C-alpha positions as CSV (number, residue, x, y, z in Angstrom):
1,X,-28.4,39.4,139.7
2,X,-24.6,39.4,139.9
3,X,-24.9,35.7,139.4
4,X,-27.0,36.0,136.5
5,X,-24.5,38.3,134.7
6,X,-21.7,36.2,135.4
7,X,-23.4,33.0,133.7
8,X,-24.1,35.0,130.5
9,X,-20.5,35.9,130.2
10,X,-19.5,32.4,130.7
11,X,-21.7,31.0,127.9
12,X,-20.7,33.8,125.4
13,X,-16.9,33.0,126.1
14,X,-17.3,29.4,125.4
15,X,-19.0,29.9,121.7
16,X,-16.5,29.6,118.9
17,X,-15.7,32.9,117.2
18,X,-16.3,33.1,113.6
19,X,-13.2,33.7,111.5
20,X,-13.1,36.9,109.2
21,X,-12.4,34.8,106.3
22,X,-15.6,32.6,106.9
23,X,-17.6,35.5,107.4
24,X,-16.6,37.1,104.2
25,X,-17.1,34.0,102.2
26,X,-20.6,33.2,103.5
27,X,-22.2,30.1,103.0
28,X,-20.7,27.5,100.7
29,X,-23.0,26.3,98.0
30,X,-23.7,22.6,97.9
31,X,-21.9,20.8,95.1
32,X,-24.3,19.0,92.6
33,X,-24.2,15.2,93.1
34,X,-22.5,13.3,90.1
35,X,-24.8,11.5,87.7
36,X,-24.9,8.0,88.6
37,X,-24.6,5.3,85.7
38,X,-27.5,3.0,85.3
39,X,-26.5,-0.8,85.8
40,X,-25.8,-2.4,82.6
41,X,-25.3,1.0,80.4
42,X,-21.8,1.8,79.4
43,X,-20.4,5.2,78.5
44,X,-22.4,7.1,75.5
45,X,-20.6,5.9,71.9
46,X,-20.2,8.7,69.5
47,X,-21.7,7.6,65.9
48,X,-19.1,7.6,63.1
49,X,-19.8,10.8,60.6
50,X,-21.7,9.7,57.3
51,X,-19.3,9.1,54.7
52,X,-19.1,12.1,52.1
53,X,-21.0,11.1,48.8
54,X,-18.4,11.3,46.0
55,X,-19.3,13.9,43.2
56,X,-20.1,12.4,39.8
57,X,-17.3,12.7,37.1
58,X,-17.8,15.2,34.7
59,X,-19.7,14.7,31.4
60,X,-17.7,14.6,28.1
61,X,-20.8,15.0,26.1
62,X,-20.6,18.5,25.0
63,X,-21.1,20.8,22.1
64,X,-18.2,23.1,20.9
65,X,-20.6,25.2,19.1
66,X,-23.3,25.4,21.9
67,X,-25.9,23.8,20.5
68,X,-28.4,21.3,21.8
69,X,-27.5,17.9,20.6
70,X,-30.8,15.9,19.4
71,X,-30.5,12.2,18.5
72,X,-31.3,11.9,14.7
73,X,-33.5,9.3,13.3
74,X,-32.1,5.7,12.7
75,X,-31.0,5.1,9.3
76,X,-33.3,3.1,7.1
77,X,-32.2,-0.5,5.9
78,X,-32.2,0.9,2.4
79,X,-29.7,3.8,3.3
80,X,-27.4,1.2,4.8
81,X,-27.3,-0.9,2.0
82,X,-26.5,1.8,-0.4
83,X,-23.5,2.9,2.1
84,X,-22.1,-0.7,2.1
85,X,-22.4,-1.0,-1.6
86,X,-20.8,2.1,-2.4
87,X,-18.0,1.2,0.1
88,X,-17.4,-1.8,-1.6
89,X,-17.6,-0.5,-5.1
90,X,-15.0,2.3,-4.3
91,X,-12.8,-0.4,-2.7
92,X,-12.6,-2.0,-5.8
93,X,-12.2,0.9,-7.6
94,X,-9.1,1.8,-5.7
95,X,-7.7,-1.5,-6.2
96,X,-8.2,-1.7,-10.1
97,X,-7.1,2.0,-10.3
98,X,-3.8,1.1,-9.2
99,X,-3.8,-1.9,-11.4
100,X,-4.7,0.1,-14.3
101,X,-2.0,2.7,-13.8
102,X,0.7,0.2,-13.6
103,X,-0.8,-1.3,-17.1
104,X,-0.9,2.1,-18.7
105,X,2.8,2.8,-17.3
106,X,3.9,-0.6,-18.8
107,X,2.1,0.2,-22.1
108,X,4.0,3.5,-22.5
109,X,7.2,2.0,-21.9
110,X,6.8,-0.7,-24.1
111,X,5.3,1.5,-26.7
112,X,8.5,3.9,-26.8
113,X,10.5,0.7,-27.4
114,X,8.3,-0.4,-30.3
115,X,8.4,3.3,-31.6
116,X,12.3,3.3,-31.5
117,X,12.5,-0.3,-33.3
118,X,10.3,1.1,-35.9
119,X,11.1,4.6,-36.7
120,X,14.6,5.2,-35.0
121,X,16.9,2.8,-36.5
122,X,16.1,-0.3,-34.3
123,X,15.7,-2.7,-37.6
124,X,12.0,-2.7,-37.5
125,X,11.9,-6.1,-36.1
126,X,8.3,-5.8,-34.6
127,X,9.3,-7.7,-31.5
128,X,7.6,-5.0,-29.2
129,X,4.7,-4.5,-31.2
130,X,2.6,-7.5,-29.9
131,X,3.6,-6.8,-26.3
132,X,2.5,-3.2,-26.8
133,X,-1.0,-4.0,-28.1
134,X,-1.7,-6.6,-25.7
135,X,-0.8,-4.0,-22.9
136,X,-2.7,-1.4,-24.5
137,X,-5.9,-3.6,-24.8
138,X,-5.4,-4.7,-21.3
139,X,-4.9,-1.3,-19.8
140,X,-7.9,-0.1,-21.7
141,X,-10.3,-2.9,-20.3
142,X,-8.9,-2.2,-16.6
143,X,-9.6,1.8,-17.4
144,X,-13.0,0.9,-18.3
145,X,-13.9,-1.2,-15.5
146,X,-12.4,1.0,-12.8
147,X,-14.3,4.1,-14.3
148,X,-17.6,2.4,-14.3
149,X,-17.0,1.3,-10.6
150,X,-16.6,4.9,-9.9
151,X,-19.5,6.4,-11.9
152,X,-22.0,3.7,-10.7
153,X,-21.4,3.4,-7.1
154,X,-24.6,4.8,-5.5
155,X,-24.8,8.2,-3.8
156,X,-26.6,7.7,-0.4
157,X,-26.3,11.4,0.7
158,X,-27.0,14.5,-1.4
159,X,-23.4,16.0,-2.2
160,X,-23.3,19.7,-3.4
161,X,-20.7,20.5,-6.3
162,X,-17.5,22.1,-4.8
163,X,-13.8,22.1,-5.5
164,X,-12.1,19.4,-3.3
165,X,-10.1,16.4,-3.6
166,X,-12.7,14.2,-5.3
167,X,-13.5,16.5,-7.8
168,X,-9.9,17.0,-8.9
169,X,-9.6,13.3,-9.1
170,X,-12.7,13.1,-11.2
171,X,-11.3,15.9,-13.6
172,X,-8.1,14.3,-14.0
173,X,-9.6,10.9,-14.7
174,X,-11.8,12.6,-17.3
175,X,-8.8,14.1,-19.1
176,X,-7.4,10.5,-19.0
177,X,-10.5,8.7,-20.4
178,X,-10.2,11.3,-23.4
179,X,-6.6,10.1,-23.8
180,X,-7.7,6.7,-23.8
181,X,-9.9,7.1,-26.6
182,X,-7.6,9.4,-28.6
183,X,-4.8,6.7,-28.3
184,X,-7.1,4.0,-29.7
185,X,-7.9,6.2,-32.7
186,X,-4.5,7.3,-33.3
187,X,-3.0,3.8,-33.0
188,X,-5.5,2.3,-35.4
189,X,-4.9,5.1,-37.7
190,X,-1.2,5.1,-37.8
191,X,-1.2,1.1,-38.3
192,X,-3.6,1.6,-41.2
193,X,-1.2,3.8,-42.9
194,X,1.7,1.7,-42.6
195,X,4.6,2.8,-44.9
196,X,3.4,6.1,-45.4
197,X,5.0,9.5,-44.4
198,X,1.8,9.9,-42.3
199,X,2.2,7.0,-40.2
200,X,5.4,8.4,-38.4
201,X,3.3,11.8,-37.8
202,X,0.5,9.7,-36.3
203,X,2.8,7.7,-34.3
204,X,4.3,10.6,-32.6
205,X,1.1,12.1,-31.7
206,X,0.0,8.9,-30.2
207,X,3.2,8.9,-28.3
208,X,2.7,12.3,-27.0
209,X,-1.1,11.3,-25.9
210,X,-0.1,8.4,-24.4
211,X,2.4,10.2,-22.0
212,X,-0.2,12.9,-21.2
213,X,-2.7,10.1,-20.1
214,X,-0.2,8.5,-18.1
215,X,0.4,11.9,-16.3
216,X,-3.3,12.7,-15.9
217,X,-3.7,9.3,-14.4
218,X,-0.6,9.9,-11.7
219,X,-2.3,13.3,-10.9
220,X,-5.6,12.0,-10.4
221,X,-4.2,9.4,-8.0
222,X,-1.9,11.6,-6.1
223,X,-4.4,14.2,-5.6
224,X,-6.2,11.4,-3.3
225,X,-3.1,10.9,-1.3
226,X,-2.3,14.3,-0.4
């Protein structure tokens, strides 16, 4: 019996004693094995992000009044021809109008010289009379041609009567047309009474009407420029 106790005591003393830290920590969990790379496969490649889609530019087709814009019907060929004819005739009207104003201004200037030569001590030589008559005939023909181009130009679009530059131009040219007719009548009447007292009076009225006609033409041209 004593021998058995001695052997048990020897076995207990030979076993290693567990440290307090190890006893408190308890069993360590086994670490998970690192994943193995398959042969022939590299590290995973990240795909680049998709490029952002550019926003479309803002549209400049808008209506300030907020109304929907609907395409109108295409103009007819006849309407296009009328527009082109009107543009051509009014371009000629403008060019001839400038030439007419220059002719009427020259007629008034030479007519003043003719009046002074006959009635204001110029000697009544008659040297300006033919020039005055020729310029008057040429200016009257240009005025008639210019007026016909303006009146006969087609109107492709309906136009309401209103007070604008075109209306003022027509009114001024209407006065000028009346003045041209009056000048012709007064000039013929004064020449038919040559040598009488009434010739001078008719010539003076003819002179005043001539300057008035030139003024109406000037106003009618300037109203289109300003």
